Structure formats: C-alpha cells, structure tokens
C-alpha positions as CSV (number, residue, x, y, z in Angstrom):
1,M,0.0,0.0,0.0
2,R,1.2,3.5,-0.8
3,T,1.5,6.6,1.3
4,S,-0.7,9.6,0.7
5,V,-0.9,10.6,-2.9
6,A,-1.8,14.2,-3.8
7,L,-3.5,14.5,-7.2
8,I,-3.7,17.6,-9.2
9,A,-7.3,18.1,-10.1
10,L,-7.9,17.1,-13.7
11,S,-10.5,19.9,-13.8
12,L,-8.1,22.7,-13.1
13,A,-8.0,24.2,-16.6
14,L,-10.4,27.0,-17.1
15,V,-11.8,28.4,-20.3
16,L,-11.4,32.1,-19.5
17,G,-14.2,34.3,-20.3
18,A,-16.7,31.5,-20.9
19,C,-20.0,31.3,-19.1
20,D,-19.4,27.7,-18.2
21,S,-15.8,26.9,-17.3
22,R,-15.0,23.2,-17.8
23,P,-11.9,21.1,-17.6
24,L,-10.3,19.5,-20.6
25,P,-10.7,15.8,-21.0
26,P,-7.9,13.9,-19.1
27,A,-5.1,12.1,-20.9
28,F,-6.2,8.5,-20.2
29,N,-4.3,5.6,-21.5
30,Q,-7.4,4.7,-23.6
31,T,-8.4,3.3,-26.9
32,T,-10.3,5.6,-29.3
33,T,-13.0,3.1,-30.1
34,T,-16.4,2.1,-28.9
35,T,-15.8,-1.4,-30.2
36,L,-15.8,-4.2,-27.6
37,P,-12.4,-5.8,-27.8
38,S,-12.5,-9.6,-28.3
39,G,-9.6,-11.6,-26.9
40,D,-6.3,-10.3,-28.2
41,N,-7.7,-8.8,-31.3
42,P,-6.7,-5.1,-31.8
43,V,-9.4,-2.5,-31.3
44,T,-10.6,-0.3,-34.1
45,T,-11.7,3.3,-34.3
46,T,-15.3,2.5,-35.4
47,V,-18.1,0.5,-33.9
48,T,-18.0,-3.0,-35.2
49,L,-19.8,-6.1,-34.0
50,P,-18.1,-8.8,-32.0
51,P,-17.8,-12.2,-33.7
52,P,-21.1,-14.1,-34.1
53,E,-20.0,-16.8,-31.7
54,V,-20.1,-14.4,-28.7
55,R,-23.4,-12.7,-29.5
56,V,-26.9,-13.6,-28.2
57,V,-30.0,-12.1,-29.8
58,G,-32.8,-10.8,-27.6
59,S,-35.8,-8.5,-27.8
60,V,-36.2,-5.5,-25.5
61,V,-39.7,-5.6,-23.9
62,A,-39.2,-2.7,-21.4
63,V,-36.7,-0.1,-20.2
64,T,-36.5,0.1,-16.4
65,D,-34.0,3.0,-16.1
66,G,-31.0,4.4,-17.9
67,D,-28.9,1.3,-17.4
68,T,-31.3,-1.6,-17.0
69,I,-33.7,-3.3,-19.5
70,K,-36.0,-6.3,-19.6
71,V,-35.2,-8.6,-22.5
72,L,-37.0,-11.6,-24.0
73,L,-34.2,-14.1,-24.2
74,E,-34.7,-17.7,-25.3
75,G,-38.4,-17.5,-24.4
76,E,-37.8,-16.0,-20.9
77,T,-37.9,-12.3,-19.8
78,V,-34.8,-11.4,-17.9
79,D,-33.3,-8.2,-16.4
80,V,-30.1,-7.0,-18.1
81,R,-27.8,-4.4,-16.6
82,L,-25.6,-2.6,-19.1
83,L,-22.0,-3.5,-18.3
84,G,-19.5,-0.8,-17.4
85,I,-21.9,2.1,-17.0
86,N,-24.1,3.7,-14.2
87,A,-27.0,5.9,-15.0
88,P,-28.7,8.3,-12.5
89,E,-31.5,6.7,-10.5
90,L,-35.0,7.6,-11.5
91,S,-35.4,9.5,-8.3
92,E,-32.3,11.6,-9.1
93,C,-31.8,14.5,-11.4
94,W,-31.6,13.3,-15.1
95,G,-32.8,9.8,-14.2
96,A,-36.0,10.2,-16.3
97,E,-34.1,11.7,-19.2
98,S,-31.5,8.9,-19.1
99,R,-34.2,6.3,-19.2
100,R,-35.9,8.1,-22.1
101,H,-32.7,8.2,-24.1
102,L,-32.0,4.5,-23.5
103,A,-35.6,3.8,-24.6
104,L,-35.0,5.6,-27.9
105,L,-32.1,3.4,-28.6
106,V,-33.4,0.0,-27.7
107,E,-37.1,-0.2,-26.7
108,N,-39.1,-2.8,-28.7
109,K,-36.0,-3.6,-30.7
110,D,-33.9,-6.7,-31.3
111,I,-30.5,-6.4,-29.7
112,L,-27.2,-8.2,-29.5
113,L,-26.0,-9.1,-26.0
114,V,-22.3,-9.8,-25.4
115,E,-20.5,-10.9,-22.2
116,G,-17.5,-9.1,-20.9
117,S,-14.2,-10.9,-21.1
118,D,-13.9,-11.1,-17.3
119,N,-16.8,-13.6,-17.3
120,R,-19.0,-11.6,-14.9
121,D,-22.3,-13.0,-15.7
122,T,-24.6,-11.3,-13.2
123,D,-24.6,-8.5,-10.7
124,P,-25.5,-8.8,-7.0
125,F,-29.2,-8.4,-7.9
126,G,-29.1,-11.3,-10.4
127,R,-29.3,-9.1,-13.5
128,L,-27.3,-10.2,-16.5
129,L,-24.3,-8.0,-17.2
130,R,-23.9,-7.4,-20.9
131,Y,-22.6,-5.1,-23.6
132,I,-25.6,-4.2,-25.8
133,Y,-25.5,-3.6,-29.6
134,V,-28.2,-2.5,-32.0
135,E,-27.8,-3.1,-35.7
136,T,-28.9,-0.2,-38.0
137,T,-28.8,0.5,-41.7
138,D,-25.8,2.7,-41.2
139,S,-23.5,1.2,-38.6
140,P,-24.0,-0.7,-35.3
141,I,-24.6,1.2,-32.1
142,H,-22.7,0.2,-29.0
143,V,-25.5,1.2,-26.6
144,N,-23.3,1.2,-23.4
145,A,-20.9,3.7,-25.0
146,A,-23.7,5.8,-26.6
147,M,-25.2,6.4,-23.2
148,V,-21.9,7.7,-21.8
149,E,-21.1,9.7,-24.9
150,T,-24.4,11.6,-24.7
151,G,-24.1,12.4,-21.0
152,N,-26.8,10.0,-19.9
153,A,-24.5,7.7,-17.9
154,I,-21.2,7.5,-16.1
155,G,-18.5,5.1,-17.2
156,L,-17.3,2.8,-14.5
157,Q,-13.6,2.1,-13.8
158,D,-14.4,-1.5,-13.0
159,G,-11.5,-3.2,-14.7
160,S,-13.6,-4.2,-17.8
161,E,-12.0,-4.0,-21.2
162,A,-14.2,-1.1,-22.2
163,A,-13.6,1.0,-19.1
164,P,-10.8,3.3,-20.5
165,T,-12.9,4.0,-23.6
166,L,-16.0,4.7,-21.6
167,K,-14.2,7.0,-19.2
168,S,-12.6,9.0,-22.0
169,A,-16.1,9.4,-23.6
170,E,-17.4,10.6,-20.2
171,A,-14.6,13.2,-20.0
172,R,-15.6,14.5,-23.4
173,A,-19.3,14.5,-22.5
174,F,-18.6,16.6,-19.4
175,Q,-16.3,19.0,-21.2
176,S,-19.0,19.5,-23.9
177,G,-21.8,19.9,-21.4
178,Y,-23.9,17.0,-22.8
179,G,-26.9,15.5,-20.9
180,M,-26.5,15.4,-17.2
181,W,-23.3,17.5,-17.5
182,Q,-25.2,20.6,-18.6
183,T,-24.6,23.6,-16.3
184,F,-28.2,23.7,-15.2
185,A,-29.4,20.3,-16.2
186,C,-31.4,20.1,-13.0
187,G,-32.6,23.7,-12.9
188,D,-31.3,27.0,-11.6
189,A,-32.2,27.9,-8.0
190,E,-31.2,31.6,-8.7
191,G,-33.2,31.9,-11.9
192,V,-30.3,33.3,-13.8
193,G,-27.7,31.7,-16.0
194,G,-24.6,32.4,-13.9
195,D,-21.2,30.8,-13.9
196,R,-20.4,27.6,-12.1
197,P,-18.7,28.1,-8.8
198,V,-15.0,27.7,-9.2
199,I,-14.5,24.9,-6.7
200,R,-12.1,22.0,-7.4
201,V,-10.9,18.7,-6.0
202,S,-7.3,19.4,-5.1
203,E,-6.4,16.1,-3.4
204,V,-7.6,12.6,-3.1
205,E,-6.2,10.0,-0.8
206,F,-7.7,6.8,-2.1
207,N,-5.2,4.3,-0.9
208,P,-3.8,5.0,2.6
209,D,-1.5,2.5,4.2
210,G,-3.2,-0.6,5.6
211,P,-6.3,-2.7,4.8
212,D,-9.0,-0.4,3.4
213,A,-11.6,-1.2,6.1
214,E,-9.1,-0.4,8.9
215,V,-8.0,3.0,7.6
216,L,-11.2,4.7,6.6
217,G,-10.1,7.9,8.4
218,G,-7.1,8.1,6.2
219,E,-9.1,8.1,3.0
220,F,-10.2,11.5,2.1
221,V,-11.1,14.1,-0.6
222,T,-10.1,17.8,-0.3
223,I,-12.1,20.5,-2.1
224,V,-10.9,24.1,-2.5
225,N,-12.6,27.3,-3.6
226,E,-10.4,28.7,-6.4
227,G,-12.8,31.5,-7.3
228,Y,-13.1,35.1,-6.2
229,D,-16.4,34.7,-4.4
230,V,-17.7,32.9,-1.3
231,V,-19.4,29.6,-2.2
232,E,-22.0,28.0,0.0
233,I,-22.0,24.2,-0.3
234,S,-24.6,23.5,2.4
235,G,-26.8,20.6,1.2
236,W,-24.5,19.8,-1.7
237,T,-23.7,16.2,-2.4
238,L,-20.3,14.4,-2.9
239,R,-20.5,11.1,-4.7
240,D,-18.4,8.5,-6.5
241,E,-19.1,6.4,-9.6
242,S,-21.3,4.0,-7.7
243,T,-25.1,4.1,-7.1
244,T,-24.8,4.0,-3.3
245,N,-22.0,6.3,-2.0
246,R,-23.4,9.7,-1.3
247,Y,-22.4,12.4,1.3
248,T,-24.4,15.5,1.9
249,F,-22.7,18.6,3.3
250,G,-24.3,20.0,6.5
251,P,-25.7,23.4,7.1
252,N,-23.8,26.7,7.1
253,I,-20.8,25.5,5.1
254,L,-19.3,28.5,3.3
255,L,-15.9,28.4,1.5
256,D,-14.1,31.7,1.2
257,P,-11.8,32.3,-1.7
258,G,-8.8,30.0,-1.3
259,E,-10.5,28.1,1.6
260,Q,-10.7,24.3,1.5
261,I,-12.6,21.5,3.1
262,T,-11.6,17.9,3.6
263,V,-14.1,15.0,3.7
264,S,-12.7,11.9,5.4
265,T,-14.4,8.6,4.7
266,G,-14.3,7.4,8.3
267,C,-15.7,8.8,11.6
268,D,-12.3,10.1,12.9
269,G,-8.7,10.6,11.9
270,G,-7.6,12.1,8.6
271,P,-6.2,15.6,8.2
272,V,-6.7,18.1,10.9
273,G,-10.1,19.8,10.6
274,S,-11.7,17.1,8.5
275,T,-15.4,16.7,8.0
276,Y,-16.4,13.1,8.4
277,W,-18.5,11.0,6.0
278,C,-18.7,8.3,8.7
279,S,-19.0,5.5,6.1
280,D,-18.6,2.0,7.3
281,Q,-16.7,1.0,4.1
282,A,-14.1,2.5,1.8
283,V,-15.6,4.9,-0.8
284,W,-12.7,5.8,-3.2
285,S,-11.6,2.8,-5.3
286,N,-7.9,2.1,-5.4
287,G,-8.3,1.1,-9.1
288,G,-9.7,4.5,-10.2
289,D,-12.9,6.4,-9.4
290,T,-14.7,9.7,-10.0
291,A,-15.6,12.4,-7.5
292,I,-18.7,14.4,-8.5
293,I,-20.0,17.3,-6.5
294,M,-23.6,18.3,-7.1
295,D,-25.5,21.4,-5.9
296,T,-28.8,21.2,-4.0
297,L,-30.7,20.7,-7.3
298,G,-28.4,17.9,-8.5
299,N,-26.4,19.9,-11.1
300,A,-22.8,18.6,-11.4
301,V,-20.5,21.4,-10.4
302,V,-17.3,19.4,-10.0
303,W,-16.1,16.4,-12.0
304,F,-12.8,14.9,-11.0
305,T,-11.4,11.5,-12.0
306,Y,-8.3,9.5,-11.3
307,T,-7.1,6.3,-12.8
308,G,-5.7,4.9,-9.6
309,S,-3.5,1.9,-9.1
310,T,-4.0,-1.7,-7.8
311,Q,-0.4,-1.7,-6.4
C-alpha cells in the first residue's frame, strides 16, 4: 500500500471568459474506439460487432431506467444491466431523461448481447451484465458507449475491457456539457444563467497504508474554492461512480476564496479539521474512481477522475 498521494485536479484548466468553465478531458491511456475488444484482437476506431459466436440475440420488452432493461431471451424475460456504466437513479436528477434516451435506442428492438471478457455473468441483484449492440442501416450502435457519450450515464472504472474508452467518452461529454453535465441540467435555483462556482478537488487519498476497512479515516477528498467569491456548499452532495455512496454537506458551510474543506471517509482521523463521511466502508476505489459534487438541485458542479492503481 502506498502513502498519501496528492493528485492535481484534472478539472483545473479553465476556459477564461466563458460562461461555463469546464476542464479539458484527461489524458487517459485509452483506446479511441467504442468497439468491444474480443480476446487479443486489436481495437478499431469505429463501432464493429463482436464475432457471431459471442453474441446472443434478444428482444427488449421494457426499459427500467438508464442502465437496466427487460429482455426476452430464449423465451424468458430477464433483467439486463448494461455492463460498465451507471445511469442516474429515476429519483435523481436526469434519471428520467436517461431512461428516455435508452428507450429511444433499444425499446421494442432486437439487440445483441455480449458478455465481458472477465466472465462476470450477473450483478448482486441477479441481473445479466452485458454489452448491448443495436444493428442499424448505417453502422452498429454500442449502446453502453452511446449512453456515456451523450451524458446519460457514467463510465465505471471496473476493470472491464471497455472501461478506458467509456471513461474517456465521459470526460468529453462533461467537457462538452452533454446530458446530465449541462450547467443547469437540474434547474437553476437563482433563476439566472450564472457561472459555475469555481471549486475544485485538489487532493484525493484513495489508498492509505493498511487494509482499506481499517484506515477509513485516512481516506479523504479535499475540495478548494479557487474562485473570487464565497461559495456556500450546504446541502450539496459528494458522490463516487457507484449508485450508493453519497455524502451530503451539512448546514452553514461556506468556503471563502482559497479556503478548502476535507471530507474523510471514516468517523475520525484524517487531516486536521476534516469533516467526516462516517461511512462503514471505503468509498474511493484504489483502481480508479470519479468524484462528483452536485449542488442542491443535482447539477454537477465538479467532476474529477483519477485512474488509480492496484499496487
């Protein structure tokens, strides 16, 4: 295990003079394809279908949300979770829009289902984990990638073969302000089209020394106000790539220009002056994760990703 690692926020670059300052996409070690790699075959720069022997044909009978569908497969209706992505819950901002976009792509259509190369067949809820393809008159659509590219889902750094491509697509979607990454995708509490607050993630300690479950206090995220105005983050939410990890900032939290706040995963320890998530499990994945900070309406104000390490 490594000692504390300070990461320079990938979202530090500003587009001066623009109404919506966004970071440039990070330099991932990624492919530039939305094609699912098959074995040791090289990837391409266009969407192509995996070989016939790894495909299964099914018919979509319903769209549950932005990453789950019901499929008629060999005479049985099964739940399928799109591998490698995570869409907003229906109760969250952009959840309904994400579901609607997925429905446009697949509802009442025949699809091709493909397993990942890591042989993960189902998730903890018993849903099949699959890459989904739709054949069209032009070129195939890799649905998992299409959801991320349009800002309707997050790409997961889950070790799958498509993860680097999906994460790079997410970076471009955020930088372009697509879908859930629009400045006011969830509304504007002030009723005016102002700038995003200039707050950034300045440091992430995702892999403190020791077993993860025993050093929760040493795992933390530090957020800094790099703007010229006071920013109130009371009621804002800090989350990771997963569906479950959410931390809501308490009342009366204001960051003066240059001031920072550190959120420690545990209930104690961490840097002096930390605020405590008090989670009973590690939040920030050693293999790579994304910190997203949302305002009280659910608008994504900060997007910060790191590729991590398994060492």
